[in-house]
GUKEKOL-516748 format. One record per atom (N, C-alpha, C): residue number from 1; atom name; z, x, y. Coordinates in steps of 0.001 Angstrom, whole numbers, m for minus. Each point is the difference from the previous one (the first is absolute). Layout:
N
[NUM, "CA", [Z, X, Y]],
...
% end
This chain:
153
[1, "N", [116006, 85286, 91097]],
[1, "CA", [m813, m91, 1192]],
[1, "C", [176, 1240, 885]],
[2, "N", [1261, 466, 147]],
[2, "CA", [247, 1160, 843]],
[2, "C", [m655, 1251, m586]],
[3, "N", [33, 166, m1318]],
[3, "CA", [m605, 1175, m624]],
[3, "C", [m1507, 9, 183]],
[4, "N", [m651, m1129, m135]],
[4, "CA", [m1451, m34, 187]],
[4, "C", [m364, 244, 1461]],
[5, "N", [817, m495, 929]],
[5, "CA", [m254, 229, 1417]],
[5, "C", [144, 1489, 329]],
[6, "N", [1040, 632, m535]],
[6, "CA", [200, 1434, 203]],
[6, "C", [m1145, 801, m636]],
[7, "N", [m480, m420, m1129]],
[7, "CA", [m1108, 674, m673]],
[7, "C", [m1275, m89, 827]],
[8, "N", [m235, m1156, 594]],
[8, "CA", [m1191, m183, 841]],
[8, "C", [99, 879, 1239]],
[9, "N", [1161, 47, 632]],
[9, "CA", [199, 847, 1177]],
[9, "C", [m197, 1471, m379]],
[10, "N", [594, 406, m1102]],
[10, "CA", [m155, 1385, m449]],
[10, "C", [m1468, 333, m251]],
[11, "N", [m710, m910, m664]],
[11, "CA", [m1412, 237, m305]],
[11, "C", [m819, 113, 1283]],
[12, "N", [274, m819, 980]],
[12, "CA", [m730, 60, 1276]],
[12, "C", [276, 1315, 743]],
[13, "N", [1258, 388, 71]],
[13, "CA", [362, 1241, 693]],
[13, "C", [m594, 1204, m728]],
[14, "N", [158, 20, m1306]],
[14, "CA", [m545, 1096, m791]],
[14, "C", [m1527, 74, 134]],
[15, "N", [m651, m1129, m44]],
[15, "CA", [m1454, m52, 150]],
[15, "C", [m463, 498, 1353]],
[16, "N", [739, m359, 1058]],
[16, "CA", [m402, 463, 1334]],
[16, "C", [172, 1509, 132]],
[17, "N", [1078, 560, m597]],
[17, "CA", [178, 1451, 29]],
[17, "C", [m1123, 714, m745]],
[18, "N", [m374, m515, m1133]],
[18, "CA", [m1061, 617, m799]],
[18, "C", [m1336, m72, 726]],
[19, "N", [m267, m1121, 631]],
[19, "CA", [m1248, m152, 751]],
[19, "C", [m50, 977, 1160]],
[20, "N", [1105, 117, 725]],
[20, "CA", [64, 931, 1126]],
[20, "C", [m195, 1435, m472]],
[21, "N", [647, 362, m1083]],
[21, "CA", [m135, 1367, m526]],
[21, "C", [m1440, 289, m403]],
[22, "N", [m666, m951, m618]],
[22, "CA", [m1394, 199, m402]],
[22, "C", [m922, 96, 1209]],
[23, "N", [267, m757, 1046]],
[23, "CA", [m818, 54, 1210]],
[23, "C", [143, 1364, 666]],
[24, "N", [1223, 481, 109]],
[24, "CA", [235, 1316, 606]],
[24, "C", [m695, 1089, m813]],
[25, "N", [121, m62, m1308]],
[25, "CA", [m637, 991, m868]],
[25, "C", [m1519, m47, 145]],
[26, "N", [m562, m1197, 58]],
[26, "CA", [m1450, m144, 160]],
[26, "C", [m451, 523, 1355]],
[27, "N", [772, m245, 1047]],
[27, "CA", [m367, 499, 1326]],
[27, "C", [12, 1515, 44]],
[28, "N", [1005, 608, m623]],
[28, "CA", [54, 1465, m55]],
[28, "C", [m1205, 560, m744]],
[29, "N", [m338, m606, m1136]],
[29, "CA", [m1127, 454, m792]],
[29, "C", [m1306, m175, 774]],
[30, "N", [m166, m1148, 655]],
[30, "CA", [m1230, m268, 737]],
[30, "C", [m149, 918, 1199]],
[31, "N", [1090, 295, 691]],
[31, "CA", [m102, 888, 1162]],
[31, "C", [m404, 1397, m439]],
[32, "N", [492, 443, m1142]],
[32, "CA", [m385, 1321, m510]],
[32, "C", [m1465, 1, m395]],
[33, "N", [m491, m1096, m540]],
[33, "CA", [m1397, m67, m422]],
[33, "C", [m947, m131, 1176]],
[34, "N", [450, m568, 1108]],
[34, "CA", [m877, m220, 1145]],
[34, "C", [m172, 1242, 860]],
[35, "N", [891, 959, m119]],
[35, "CA", [m72, 1199, 821]],
[35, "C", [m1236, 820, m352]],
[36, "N", [m591, 586, 1024]],
[36, "CA", [m1180, 833, m191]],
[36, "C", [406, 1423, m370]],
[37, "N", [1164, 413, 478]],
[37, "CA", [516, 1326, m330]],
[37, "C", [1363, m152, m668]],
[38, "N", [559, 1075, m459]],
[38, "CA", [1254, m33, m759]],
[38, "C", [1203, m21, 937]],
[39, "N", [291, m1181, 554]],
[39, "CA", [1152, m199, 872]],
[39, "C", [701, m1299, m380]],
[40, "N", [1178, m209, 576]],
[40, "CA", [757, m1247, m161]],
[40, "C", [214, m415, m1451]],
[41, "N", [378, 927, m806]],
[41, "CA", [276, m328, m1395]],
[41, "C", [m1175, 189, m933]],
[42, "N", [m1189, 149, 545]],
[42, "CA", [m1175, 189, m849]],
[42, "C", [94, 1308, m771]],
[43, "N", [634, 1011, 589]],
[43, "CA", [125, 1279, m698]],
[43, "C", [873, m137, m1237]],
[44, "N", [989, m906, 51]],
[44, "CA", [847, m219, m1173]],
[44, "C", [m778, m731, m1090]],
[45, "N", [m814, m957, 403]],
[45, "CA", [m831, m709, m979]],
[45, "C", [m1013, 954, m627]],
[46, "N", [m527, 915, 816]],
[46, "CA", [m943, 996, m515]],
[46, "C", [697, 936, m987]],
[47, "N", [1219, 400, 316]],
[47, "CA", [751, 866, m913]],
[47, "C", [246, m709, m1331]],
[48, "N", [310, m1287, 55]],
[48, "CA", [179, m766, m1243]],
[48, "C", [m1295, m54, m800]],
[49, "N", [m1103, m245, 693]],
[49, "CA", [m1303, m56, m671]],
[49, "C", [m329, 1332, m657]],
[50, "N", [217, 1088, 724]],
[50, "CA", [m309, 1317, m539]],
[50, "C", [942, 365, m1149]],
[51, "N", [1244, m423, 70]],
[51, "CA", [948, 277, m1086]],
[51, "C", [m449, m653, m1300]],
[52, "N", [m648, m1136, 121]],
[52, "CA", [m476, m712, m1190]],
[52, "C", [m1348, 519, m487]],
[53, "N", [m867, 436, 912]],
[53, "CA", [m1381, 320, m356]],
[53, "C", [m354, 1480, 49]],
[54, "N", [843, 818, 599]],
[54, "CA", [m288, 1438, 93]],
[54, "C", [1301, 774, m185]],
[55, "N", [576, m138, m1159]],
[55, "CA", [1325, 569, m262]],
[55, "C", [26, 1518, 152]],
[56, "N", [m1065, 676, m416]],
[56, "CA", [m28, 1464, 100]],
[56, "C", [m113, 445, 1458]],
[57, "N", [m811, m685, 778]],
[57, "CA", [m187, 374, 1398]],
[57, "C", [1296, m167, 792]],
[58, "N", [752, m1025, m294]],
[58, "CA", [1240, m271, 722]],
[58, "C", [1021, 1124, m194]],
[59, "N", [m133, 766, m1052]],
[59, "CA", [928, 1097, m272]],
[59, "C", [m436, 1319, 645]],
[60, "N", [m1131, 9, 681]],
[60, "CA", [m535, 1239, 563]],
[60, "C", [500, 253, 1416]],
[61, "N", [m203, 1225, 453]],
[61, "CA", [346, 390, 1359]],
[61, "C", [m894, m729, 1014]],
[62, "N", [m1252, m260, m367]],
[62, "CA", [m902, m731, 900]],
[62, "C", [594, m1351, 370]],
[63, "N", [524, m694, m987]],
[63, "CA", [591, m1318, 252]],
[63, "C", [1218, 126, 920]],
[64, "N", [825, 1022, m232]],
[64, "CA", [1190, 197, 839]],
[64, "C", [m385, 261, 1448]],
[65, "N", [m1008, 834, 212]],
[65, "CA", [m445, 303, 1361]],
[65, "C", [m578, m1249, 657]],
[66, "N", [m830, m728, m735]],
[66, "CA", [m603, m1217, 540]],
[66, "C", [1072, m1002, 427]],
[67, "N", [941, m266, m887]],
[67, "CA", [1035, m993, 323]],
[67, "C", [908, 485, 1129]],
[68, "N", [254, 1295, 50]],
[68, "CA", [842, 529, 1072]],
[68, "C", [m658, m200, 1365]],
[69, "N", [m1284, 310, 92]],
[69, "CA", [m703, m140, 1276]],
[69, "C", [m109, m1474, 403]],
[70, "N", [m335, m864, m945]],
[70, "CA", [m118, m1427, 315]],
[70, "C", [1360, m572, 402]],
[71, "N", [1052, 439, m654]],
[71, "CA", [1340, m460, 362]],
[71, "C", [374, 484, 1399]],
[72, "N", [m314, 1237, 313]],
[72, "CA", [254, 503, 1356]],
[72, "C", [m804, m786, 1029]],
[73, "N", [m1236, m301, m310]],
[73, "CA", [m858, m781, 898]],
[73, "C", [649, m1345, 305]],
[74, "N", [570, m640, m1016]],
[74, "CA", [595, m1319, 173]],
[74, "C", [1402, 48, 599]],
[75, "N", [786, 993, m368]],
[75, "CA", [1416, 4, 370]],
[75, "C", [323, 846, 1231]],
[76, "N", [m668, 1126, 150]],
[76, "CA", [379, 929, 1064]],
[76, "C", [m1237, 659, 619]],
[77, "N", [m614, m659, 974]],
[77, "CA", [m1214, 558, 604]],
[77, "C", [187, 1393, 605]],
[78, "N", [1176, 283, 536]],
[78, "CA", [205, 1325, 586]],
[78, "C", [m37, 1093, m1063]],
[79, "N", [629, m251, m1153]],
[79, "CA", [m50, 973, m1090]],
[79, "C", [m1399, 66, m599]],
[80, "N", [m685, m1142, m36]],
[80, "CA", [m1359, m47, m523]],
[80, "C", [m928, 900, 815]],
[81, "N", [158, m16, 1305]],
[81, "CA", [m885, 784, 858]],
[81, "C", [307, 1496, m49]],
[82, "N", [1150, 377, m523]],
[82, "CA", [362, 1424, m57]],
[82, "C", [m161, 591, m1397]],
[83, "N", [m764, m659, m850]],
[83, "CA", [m235, 513, m1354]],
[83, "C", [m775, 1314, 100]],
[84, "N", [339, 934, m851]],
[84, "CA", [m630, 1322, 30]],
[84, "C", [m1474, m69, m400]],
[85, "N", [m739, 1022, 391]],
[85, "CA", [m1429, 61, m324]],
[85, "C", [m225, 66, m1509]],
[86, "N", [872, 700, m702]],
[86, "CA", [m114, 79, m1464]],
[86, "C", [159, m1371, m644]],
[87, "N", [959, m769, 497]],
[87, "CA", [231, m1328, m556]],
[87, "C", [m1162, m928, 341]],
[88, "N", [m578, 167, 1185]],
[88, "CA", [m1167, m808, 382]],
[88, "C", [m1160, 258, m958]],
[89, "N", [m224, 1276, m283]],
[89, "CA", [m1067, 380, m929]],
[89, "C", [286, m524, m1407]],
[90, "N", [1250, 104, m424]],
[90, "CA", [386, m500, m1319]],
[90, "C", [m159, m1518, m69]],
[91, "N", [273, m690, 1105]],
[91, "CA", [m168, m1455, 43]],
[91, "C", [m1464, m382, m197]],
[92, "N", [m900, 715, 663]],
[92, "CA", [m1428, m285, m131]],
[92, "C", [m443, 181, m1455]],
[93, "N", [457, 1073, m633]],
[93, "CA", [m336, 227, m1415]],
[93, "C", [617, m1071, m901]],
[94, "N", [1214, m402, 312]],
[94, "CA", [664, m1036, m791]],
[94, "C", [m762, m1320, 93]],
[95, "N", [m464, m328, 1187]],
[95, "CA", [m774, m1239, 185]],
[95, "C", [m1267, 50, m841]],
[96, "N", [m669, 1142, m1]],
[96, "CA", [m1216, 133, m812]],
[96, "C", [312, m221, m1479]],
[97, "N", [1084, 585, m483]],
[97, "CA", [370, m161, m1410]],
[97, "C", [383, m1441, m330]],
[98, "N", [694, m650, 910]],
[98, "CA", [382, m1395, m217]],
[98, "C", [m1243, m893, m7]],
[99, "N", [m933, 271, 890]],
[99, "CA", [m1241, m783, 28]],
[99, "C", [m784, 170, m1299]],
[100, "N", [m54, 1226, m514]],
[100, "CA", [m687, 255, m1273]],
[100, "C", [670, m791, m1119]],
[101, "N", [1319, 9, m21]],
[101, "CA", [726, m742, m1037]],
[101, "C", [m236, m1503, 141]],
[102, "N", [m8, m509, 1214]],
[102, "CA", [m230, m1430, 208]],
[102, "C", [m1420, m410, m391]],
[103, "N", [m948, 925, 113]],
[103, "CA", [m1366, m289, m464]],
[103, "C", [m34, m223, m1511]],
[104, "N", [903, 670, m714]],
[104, "CA", [27, m101, m1455]],
[104, "C", [756, m1236, m494]],
[105, "N", [853, m565, 849]],
[105, "CA", [762, m1186, m388]],
[105, "C", [m895, m1225, 159]],
[106, "N", [2, m826, m1017]],
[106, "CA", [m847, m1193, 24]],
[106, "C", [674, m1120, 774]],
[107, "N", [m844, m862, 526]],
[107, "CA", [519, m1205, 629]],
[107, "C", [m228, m40, 1498]],
[108, "N", [19, m1207, 503]],
[108, "CA", [m211, m232, 1429]],
[108, "C", [1187, 520, 818]],
[109, "N", [1186, m109, m557]],
[109, "CA", [1188, 450, 715]],
[109, "C", [m61, 1506, 284]],
[110, "N", [m511, 773, m937]],
[110, "CA", [m128, 1447, 199]],
[110, "C", [m972, 302, 1144]],
[111, "N", [m1071, m782, 92]],
[111, "CA", [m959, 202, 1091]],
[111, "C", [637, m308, 1353]],
[112, "N", [809, m1048, 34]],
[112, "CA", [677, m364, 1244]],
[112, "C", [976, 1098, 405]],
[113, "N", [773, 508, m968]],
[113, "CA", [948, 1068, 302]],
[113, "C", [m719, 1264, 445]],
[114, "N", [m1129, 299, m611]],
[114, "CA", [m753, 1194, 401]],
[114, "C", [m445, m123, 1451]],
[115, "N", [m456, m1180, 363]],
[115, "CA", [m431, m221, 1385]],
[115, "C", [1179, 182, 959]],
[116, "N", [1170, m491, m393]],
[116, "CA", [1188, 148, 847]],
[116, "C", [418, 1464, 115]],
[117, "N", [m88, 739, m1094]],
[117, "CA", [347, 1423, 25]],
[117, "C", [m970, 748, 919]],
[118, "N", [m1275, m298, m140]],
[118, "CA", [m1016, 661, 821]],
[118, "C", [212, m303, 1476]],
[119, "N", [273, m1250, 316]],
[119, "CA", [210, m404, 1390]],
[119, "C", [1275, 626, 555]],
[120, "N", [1049, 13, m791]],
[120, "CA", [1256, 612, 435]],
[120, "C", [m200, 1485, 282]],
[121, "N", [m696, 681, m889]],
[121, "CA", [m261, 1429, 197]],
[121, "C", [m823, 233, 1269]],
[122, "N", [m969, m866, 255]],
[122, "CA", [m817, 137, 1210]],
[122, "C", [856, m170, 1258]],
[123, "N", [898, m974, m9]],
[123, "CA", [884, m215, 1148]],
[123, "C", [909, 1206, 210]],
[124, "N", [548, 509, m1087]],
[124, "CA", [883, 1171, 78]],
[124, "C", [m756, 1192, 581]],
[125, "N", [m1211, 232, m469]],
[125, "CA", [m796, 1131, 491]],
[125, "C", [m323, m158, 1486]],
[126, "N", [m321, m1218, 423]],
[126, "CA", [m296, m242, 1415]],
[126, "C", [1226, 308, 853]],
[127, "N", [1163, m446, m432]],
[127, "CA", [1220, 269, 765]],
[127, "C", [294, 1491, 78]],
[128, "N", [m163, 694, m1115]],
[128, "CA", [233, 1449, 22]],
[128, "C", [m1018, 710, 878]],
[129, "N", [m1264, m415, m47]],
[129, "CA", [m1022, 607, 853]],
[129, "C", [262, m303, 1466]],
[130, "N", [436, m1211, 291]],
[130, "CA", [335, m367, 1374]],
[130, "C", [1134, 870, 518]],
[131, "N", [1002, 211, m841]],
[131, "CA", [1125, 832, 392]],
[131, "C", [m458, 1418, 321]],
[132, "N", [m865, 555, m830]],
[132, "CA", [m453, 1365, 262]],
[132, "C", [m835, 65, 1276]],
[133, "N", [m764, m1054, 298]],
[133, "CA", [m766, m38, 1248]],
[133, "C", [919, m111, 1207]],
[134, "N", [1041, m790, m105]],
[134, "CA", [958, m157, 1103]],
[134, "C", [733, 1306, 239]],
[135, "N", [395, 670, m1068]],
[135, "CA", [707, 1271, 151]],
[135, "C", [m878, 1037, 684]],
[136, "N", [m1277, 52, m318]],
[136, "CA", [m875, 977, 644]],
[136, "C", [m227, m359, 1460]],
[137, "N", [m27, m1281, 337]],
[137, "CA", [m144, m426, 1390]],
[137, "C", [1247, 358, 790]],
[138, "N", [1169, m204, m582]],
[138, "CA", [1250, 361, 675]],
[138, "C", [42, 1485, 299]],
[139, "N", [m464, 809, m913]],
[139, "CA", [m12, 1441, 194]],
[139, "C", [m893, 374, 1169]],
[140, "N", [m1175, m636, 70]],
[140, "CA", [m914, 288, 1099]],
[140, "C", [615, m386, 1338]],
[141, "N", [703, m1119, 59]],
[141, "CA", [593, m458, 1249]],
[141, "C", [1153, 894, 440]],
[142, "N", [720, 577, m909]],
[142, "CA", [1100, 871, 394]],
[142, "C", [m506, 1358, 453]],
[143, "N", [m1159, 425, m473]],
[143, "CA", [m557, 1288, 401]],
[143, "C", [m648, m100, 1374]],
[144, "N", [m607, m1119, 303]],
[144, "CA", [m749, m158, 1246]],
[144, "C", [858, 216, 1250]],
[145, "N", [1203, m560, 133]],
[145, "CA", [780, 241, 1221]],
[145, "C", [359, 1476, 191]],
[146, "N", [264, 707, m1073]],
[146, "CA", [326, 1422, 109]],
[146, "C", [m1201, 769, 523]],
[147, "N", [m1184, m349, m458]],
[147, "CA", [m1208, 683, 468]],
[147, "C", [m253, m308, 1469]],
[148, "N", [264, m1207, 418]],
[148, "CA", [m198, m377, 1416]],
[148, "C", [963, 781, 884]],
[149, "N", [1247, 172, m419]],
[149, "CA", [969, 765, 775]],
[149, "C", [m416, 1459, 109]],
[150, "N", [m589, 530, m1063]],
[150, "CA", [m423, 1393, 14]],
[150, "C", [m1153, 210, 966]],
[151, "N", [m830, m1022, 160]],
[151, "CA", [m1129, 111, 918]],
[151, "C", [415, m225, 1447]],
[152, "N", [1220, m496, 208]],
[152, "CA", [510, m163, 1351]],
[152, "C", [m465, m1279, 669]],
[153, "N", [m333, m991, m768]],
[153, "CA", [m442, m1259, 613]],
[153, "C", [1114, m954, 187]],
% end
């Protein structure tokens, strides 16, 4: 009787742990799938997808630049905003190459990932353009007081 009781307790505890683990795993997967851009773990799911479906592209410099910029966007916004102009240009080219490759991959999942890549690239470009606009405005504001002092006002 004691052995069967212990077996039932073990089975219940083990079952609850397995259920909890599956729920957590499903939530992580669903949150990555629900994102519109490559954030909150979606970039890792995208990397897994590309590793399976675009093995040659994943080994290229374009892929390295793309993942580096997206990782900076997610992990370190200050470093993301200070990316060099060359890297920005390389990122745009990398996105184009990744989109071309995703067009060649069959399936609905590839279309979803392409949309996420396109949207992520658009957000990145907007942030970089905003930064350049802010920097030019700051420059104008710092020049204006000096000009006013020179005019004697």
